[in-house]
C-alpha positions in Angstrom: -77.0 -26.5 80.5 -80.7 -26.9 80.4 -82.9 -29.3 78.7 -86.8 -28.5 78.7 -89.8 -30.2 75.6 -92.5 -27.2 74.7 -94.8 -26.1 72.0 -93.7 -23.0 71.0 -96.0 -21.0 68.4 -94.3 -21.2 65.3 -94.7 -17.4 64.5 -92.0 -17.7 67.7 -90.0 -20.1 65.7 -86.7 -18.1 63.4 -85.1 -20.6 60.8 -81.3 -20.2 61.2 -78.9 -17.9 59.4 -75.9 -20.2 59.1 -78.2 -23.6 58.4 -75.8 -25.0 55.9 -79.0 -26.3 53.8 -80.3 -23.0 51.6 -83.0 -24.9 50.9 -85.7 -27.3 52.5 -86.8 -28.8 49.1 -90.5 -29.8 48.1 -92.0 -30.6 51.9 -96.0 -31.1 50.7 -95.7 -35.0 51.6 -93.8 -34.5 54.3 -97.2 -32.0 55.2 -99.2 -34.6 55.1 -97.7 -36.3 57.3 -97.7 -34.1 60.0 -101.5 -33.2 59.0 -102.4 -36.9 59.2 -100.3 -38.2 62.2 -99.0 -35.2 63.9 -94.7 -34.5 64.7 -92.8 -37.6 65.8 -89.6 -36.0 66.3 -89.3 -32.5 67.9 -87.4 -29.3 66.8 -84.2 -28.2 68.8 -84.1 -24.8 69.0 -81.9 -21.7 71.3 -83.5 -18.9 72.6 -83.0 -15.7 71.0 -82.5 -12.3 72.8 -85.4 -10.6 70.7 -88.9 -10.9 70.9 -91.7 -10.7 68.8 -93.8 -7.8 67.9 -96.2 -9.1 70.9 -93.2 -9.2 73.1 -93.5 -12.9 73.2 -89.7 -15.0 73.0 -88.2 -15.7 69.9 -85.8 -18.9 69.3 -83.8 -19.6 66.1 -84.2 -23.6 64.9 -81.1 -25.3 65.1 -82.7 -28.6 64.1 -85.8 -29.5 61.5 -86.3 -26.5 59.4 -87.8 -28.9 57.0 -90.5 -30.1 59.9 -91.0 -26.3 60.7 -91.4 -25.8 56.8 -94.5 -28.5 56.7 -95.7 -28.2 59.8 -96.5 -24.6 58.1 -97.8 -25.7 55.7 -100.3 -28.3 56.7 -101.7 -24.8 58.9 -100.0 -26.4 62.8 -99.9 -23.4 65.2 -97.3 -24.6 67.3 -94.8 -27.4 67.4 -92.9 -29.7 69.3 -89.5 -28.1 70.5 -86.3 -28.7 72.9 -85.1 -25.9 74.0 -81.3 -25.8 74.3 -79.1 -22.9 74.9 -75.9 -22.5 73.0 -73.3 -20.6 71.9 -72.8 -19.9 68.0 -70.1 -22.2 67.7 -72.2 -25.0 68.6 -75.0 -24.3 66.6 -73.0 -23.8 63.1 -71.1 -27.6 64.0 -74.4 -29.2 65.2 -76.4 -28.5 61.7 -73.3 -29.4 59.9 -73.0 -32.7 61.8 -76.9 -33.5 61.6 -76.8 -32.5 57.5 -73.4 -34.0 56.5 -74.8 -37.8 58.0 -78.1 -37.3 56.3 -76.8 -36.5 53.2 -78.7 -33.2 52.9 -76.3 -31.0 51.7 -75.5 -30.5 48.5 -71.2 -30.3 48.6 -71.4 -26.4 48.1 -73.6 -26.2 51.7 -71.1 -28.6 53.0 -67.9 -26.9 52.4 -69.2 -23.0 52.8 -70.9 -24.7 56.6 -67.2 -25.7 58.1 -65.9 -22.3 56.6 -68.6 -21.0 59.1 -67.3 -23.1 61.8 -63.1 -21.8 60.4 -64.6 -18.4 61.0 -65.3 -18.9 64.7 -61.7 -20.6 65.2 -62.5 -24.5 64.9 -59.6 -25.9 64.2 -59.6 -28.5 60.7 -58.8 -31.7 63.1 -62.0 -30.8 65.1 -63.7 -30.4 62.8 -63.2 -33.1 61.2 -63.8 -35.2 64.9 -67.1 -33.1 65.3 -68.4 -34.7 61.9 -66.8 -37.5 61.4 -64.7 -36.5 58.6 -61.3 -36.8 57.4 -58.9 -33.9 58.0 -58.2 -34.7 54.1 -62.0 -34.3 53.2 -62.2 -30.5 55.3 -59.5 -29.0 53.7 -61.3 -30.1 50.4 -63.9 -28.5 51.5 -62.2 -25.2 52.7 -60.8 -24.6 49.1 -64.1 -24.8 47.6 -65.2 -22.8 50.2 -62.6 -20.1 49.4 -63.7 -19.7 45.6 -64.6 -16.0 45.6 -68.4 -14.9 45.2 -67.5 -13.1 41.8 -66.3 -16.3 40.3 -69.5 -18.1 41.4 -71.5 -15.1 40.0 -69.3 -16.0 37.1 -72.5 -19.3 36.7 -75.8 -19.5 37.2 -75.6 -22.9 38.4 -72.6 -22.5 40.2 -74.6 -24.2 43.1 -75.6 -27.9 41.6 -72.0 -28.2 40.6 -70.8 -31.1 41.2 -68.1 -32.1 44.1 -65.4 -33.2 40.7 -66.7 -30.1 39.3 -65.9 -27.5 42.1 -62.7 -29.6 42.8 -61.4 -28.5 38.9 -62.3 -25.0 40.1 -60.5 -25.4 42.9 -56.8 -26.4 41.3 -57.0 -22.5 39.9 -57.1 -20.3 43.0 -55.5 -17.5 42.8 -56.6 -16.7 39.7 -59.9 -15.8 38.9 -59.9 -15.6 35.0 -59.1 -18.8 34.7 -61.5 -20.1 37.0 -64.4 -17.8 35.1 -62.7 -18.8 32.0 -63.6 -22.6 33.6 -67.1 -21.4 34.3 -67.8 -20.4 31.1 -68.1 -24.6 29.8 -70.3 -25.6 32.9 -73.5 -28.1 31.7 -71.5 -28.3 28.5 -69.9 -31.7 26.5 -66.7 -28.9 26.7 -66.4 -29.2 30.2 -63.6 -31.7 30.5 -61.3 -30.8 27.1 -61.8 -27.0 28.7 -60.4 -28.3 31.6 -57.3 -30.1 30.0 -56.7 -27.5 28.0 -57.0 -25.6 31.5 -54.4 -27.5 32.6 -51.8 -28.1 29.9 -51.7 -24.3 29.4 -51.0 -23.9 33.3 -48.4 -26.4 33.2 -46.9 -24.8 30.0 -47.0 -21.0 31.5 -44.4 -23.0 34.8 -42.4 -24.6 31.7 -42.0 -22.3 29.9 -40.5 -19.1 32.7 -39.0 -22.0 34.6 -37.2 -21.7 31.3 -37.1 -17.6 31.2 -35.5 -17.9 34.7 -33.0 -20.6 33.7 -31.8 -19.4 30.3 -31.4 -16.2 32.1 -29.2 -16.9 34.7 -27.0 -19.4 32.4 -26.3 -16.6 29.9 -28.0 -18.3 27.4 -27.6 -15.9 23.9 -31.2 -13.9 22.7 -32.4 -12.8 19.9 -32.7 -8.8 19.8 -36.2 -8.5 20.5 -36.4 -6.2 17.7 -35.6 -9.2 15.1 -38.4 -11.5 16.6 -40.1 -12.8 13.4 -44.8 -12.2 13.3 -45.3 -15.7 13.2 -42.9 -19.0 15.1 -43.1 -20.4 12.2 -41.0 -17.7 10.7 -37.2 -16.8 11.0 -35.8 -13.2 11.0 -33.7 -12.3 8.5 -30.3 -13.5 8.2 -31.2 -16.6 10.2 -33.0 -20.1 9.5 -34.0 -22.6 12.1 -31.0 -24.8 14.1 -33.2 -27.0 15.1 -37.8 -27.6 16.7 -38.3 -24.9 18.5 -38.3 -26.6 22.7 -41.8 -27.1 23.9 -43.3 -28.4 27.2 -42.4 -31.1 28.0 -44.4 -32.8 31.4 -41.1 -35.3 31.5 -38.4 -32.9 30.7 -37.7 -29.3 31.1 -36.0 -27.2 29.0 -32.7 -26.9 30.3 -32.3 -31.2 30.3 -34.1 -30.8 26.5 -31.2 -27.8 25.8 -28.8 -29.9 27.6 -29.2 -33.4 25.4 -28.8 -31.6 22.6 -25.7 -29.6 23.3 -24.1 -32.3 23.4 -24.0 -32.9 20.1 -25.4 -29.9 18.4 -22.3 -27.2 19.3 -22.4 -24.4 16.2 -23.2 -20.8 17.5 -27.3 -20.0 18.1 -29.2 -17.4 19.5 -32.8 -18.0 21.6 -36.2 -16.9 21.0 -38.7 -16.9 23.4 -41.9 -17.4 21.7 -45.9 -17.4 23.0 -45.5 -21.4 23.6 -41.8 -22.7 22.9 -38.6 -21.4 22.1 -36.8 -21.2 19.4 -33.7 -22.1 18.1 -31.7 -19.8 15.4 -28.2 -19.9 13.5 -26.6 -18.0 11.0 -26.7 -18.1 7.4 -23.3 -18.2 6.1 -22.7 -15.4 3.4 -22.0 -17.6 0.7 -25.1 -19.6 0.8 -27.0 -16.0 0.7 -27.5 -17.2 -3.1 -30.8 -16.8 -5.0 -31.2 -20.5 -5.4 -31.1 -20.1 -1.0 -33.3 -17.8 -1.6 -35.9 -20.1 -4.0 -35.5 -22.3 -1.1 -36.3 -20.7 1.4 -40.0 -20.2 0.3 -40.3 -24.0 0.6 -38.1 -24.3 4.3 -41.2 -21.6 5.3 -44.0 -23.7 3.7 -42.1 -27.2 5.9 -42.7 -24.6 8.7 -46.2 -24.0 8.7 -46.7 -27.9 8.0 -44.6 -28.4 11.2 -46.5 -25.7 12.9 -50.0 -26.9 11.8 -49.2 -30.4 13.0 -47.5 -28.8 16.3 -50.7 -27.3 16.8 -53.0 -30.9 15.8 -50.2 -33.0 18.1 -52.1 -30.5 21.3 -56.0 -31.3 20.3 -54.7 -35.0 20.2 -53.5 -35.4 22.9 -55.5 -33.7 24.6 -58.1 -36.0 22.9 -56.4 -38.9 23.8 -56.5 -38.1 27.3 -59.9 -37.4 27.6 -60.9 -41.2 26.2 -58.4 -42.8 28.2 -59.5 -41.0 31.5 -63.6 -41.7 30.0 -62.6 -45.6 29.8 -60.7 -45.8 32.9 -64.1 -44.1 34.9 -66.1 -46.0 33.1 -65.4 -49.6 31.3 -64.1 -51.9 34.1 -67.5 -51.7 36.0 -70.3 -52.6 33.1 -71.9 -55.1 32.6 -71.3 -58.0 30.4 -73.8 -57.5 27.7 -72.6 -54.1 27.3 -69.0 -55.1 27.6 -69.5 -57.9 25.1 -71.1 -55.5 22.4 -68.1 -53.0 23.0 -66.1 -55.6 22.3 -67.5 -57.4 18.8 -67.6 -53.6 17.5 -64.0 -53.0 18.0 -63.0 -56.1 16.7 -64.5 -54.9 13.6 -62.4 -52.0 13.4 -59.7 -54.1 14.3 -59.8 -57.0 12.0 -61.0 -54.9 9.1 -60.8 -51.4 9.4 -63.6 -49.2 8.0 -61.3 -47.2 5.4 -61.9 -47.8 1.5 -61.9 -50.7 -0.9 -59.4 -53.4 0.8 -59.2 -55.2 4.6 -56.7 -52.5 6.2 -56.3 -54.3 9.6 -55.5 -51.4 12.7 -51.7 -52.1 12.5 -49.9 -54.7 15.3 -45.9 -54.2 14.6 -44.0 -54.5 17.5 -43.7 -50.1 18.1 -47.8 -50.6 17.7 -48.1 -53.0 20.6 -46.5 -51.2 22.9 -48.3 -48.3 22.2 -51.2 -49.8 22.8 -49.9 -51.5 26.1 -49.2 -47.8 27.4 -52.7 -46.8 26.2 -54.0 -49.9 28.7 -52.1 -49.4 31.7 -53.7 -45.7 31.1 -57.0 -47.0 31.7 -56.8 -49.6 34.5 -54.2 -50.5 36.7 -50.9 -49.8 35.6 -48.8 -53.1 34.5 -45.6 -54.3 36.6 -42.7 -54.0 34.1 -42.8 -49.6 34.2 -42.6 -47.3 31.6 -39.1 -45.9 30.0 -39.7 -44.2 27.1 -36.1 -43.2 26.5 -35.1 -46.7 25.6 -34.6 -47.3 22.7 -35.9 -51.1 21.9 -39.0 -50.9 20.7 -40.2 -53.6 22.6 -39.6 -52.0 26.1 -43.0 -52.5 27.9 -43.9 -55.7 25.6 -42.1 -58.0 28.4 -42.2 -61.7 30.7 -43.3 -60.0 33.4 -46.1 -57.5 31.8 -47.3 -60.7 29.3 -48.1 -62.8 32.4 -50.1 -60.3 34.3 -52.6 -59.6 31.3 -52.9 -63.6 31.2 -53.2 -63.5 34.8 -56.2 -60.8 34.3 -57.9 -62.5 31.4 -58.6 -65.6 33.7 -60.0 -63.5 36.5 -62.4 -61.3 33.9 -61.5 -62.2 30.6 -64.1 -59.9 29.2 -63.4 -57.0 30.9 -59.9 -57.6 29.6 -60.6 -58.9 26.2 -62.8 -54.9 25.6 -60.0 -53.2 27.3 -57.5 -54.6 24.8 -59.4 -53.6 21.8 -59.9 -49.9 23.2 -56.0 -50.4 23.6 -55.4 -51.3 20.3 -56.9 -49.0 18.7 -55.8 -45.7 20.3 -52.4 -47.1 19.5 -53.3 -46.6 15.8 -54.5 -42.5 16.9 -52.3 -40.2 15.9 -51.4 -36.5 14.7 -51.9 -38.2 11.3 -55.3 -39.6 11.8 -56.5 -36.2 12.9 -55.2 -34.6 10.0 -57.6 -35.1 7.0 -55.1 -33.4 4.7 -52.6 -36.2 4.8 -52.7 -39.1 3.1 -52.9 -40.9 6.4 -56.0 -38.4 7.6 -58.0 -39.2 4.3 -57.5 -42.8 4.6 -57.9 -43.7 8.6 -60.6 -41.1 9.0 -63.5 -43.5 8.9 -62.1 -45.6 11.2 -61.7 -42.6 14.0 -65.3 -42.2 12.7 -66.6 -45.8 13.8 -64.3 -46.0 16.7 -65.5 -42.3 18.4 -69.2 -43.8 17.3 -68.5 -46.8 20.1 -67.5 -44.5 22.4 -70.2 -42.4 22.4 -72.7 -45.0 22.4 -71.1 -46.5 25.8 -71.7 -43.0 27.3 -68.5 -40.9 26.3 -69.5 -37.5 25.4 -68.0 -36.1 22.4 -67.3 -32.3 23.2 -66.9 -29.7 19.9 -63.5 -29.4 19.3 -63.5 -33.2 18.6 -66.3 -33.7 16.8 -65.1 -30.9 14.1 -61.9 -32.7 14.0 -64.3 -35.8 13.2 -66.4 -33.8 10.7 -63.3 -32.9 8.0 
């Protein structure tokens, strides 16, 4: 391969159309340096089959796009270049390696660079070897590159999204509408909330489809579609609820929930597939269809409406809890001691005194509460050694000697951090659906505590979503 260095007029140098770095950025300072000292490192260019209007040979830049832009700005007529003949495949690989090693590329530019090599037949393993990356990272970048153009166009700031944001978009590969829906929240405090919501919606849809297929394959009795009620809390004429609706649970399929319930309930029932759950109805015996029953039906429907409200609030509560604990897990363990002490002081006041009206009302520390606190703690840092077993009837299933010893060991190693984490976990354990329900007595009483807790979180950098803020204002 012939290699030579020569001064080439800038008019004969063309930017590479496949350069993964789309924007050379501000080159003013570099231009000033070139004016004073000239170009210290030559550009790498490759010959083309094209010629200038004057008949001069044209060269395509492989490495040195910023230096070329700065040289033009500095008024140079020629720049030193190393001329090297190479294939388009080698050009792309070299540009990608050069830019990734210097961290000059955005995640999207790097992803599209890998895609360009893939289009030329370069294998994932070869790309990883050439760029010094892992095959897992390369495959991840290729997933980002596969995001359709129509989805990219849905966000004006798509090119500036962080790597974690782009990876979140790829989770919904093949579902452009959902990807666009998520991107509509880019750059807002509601991004994580929306992402969690879409993940739950996706998993609920999978759960519901698996339930439908299982019901069909096992010939479970279904309600006539003509009798399906308009609202999930309503019942068809002549029917009543046999139990609360089966709903999505990450730990248990519909089949598992159904089989567990049927071991103790043998009455004849019919099932109805609702939007986000499966209702179970049984016929009301004719002798019970009296005036008295009719009066009670209104009360039953009101109870059902309350349960429906609580069910919707449960989804909100679970989402808010996941986002808080994920944030604590990511940020609190690495905080400086001064910040941890400040947080601990404020959390202690909430935990010991409470912020309710009137008398002191500390956050509960009864047995179930500490079980929930330890569960929350394990979500904030390295999980405790005794695994969770929510099916155990013993409320102390998580409060074991092994976990206690491990907690004390961690406290000796880093008492400031561990105090802050346990205080966070202690308060998290006290937050339930009822805490958020301001129409409920507990919600009205504990509302100020919730607001004070969020004030601590926000002061430490937590981004409060619009949904959470609305819940706090009720």
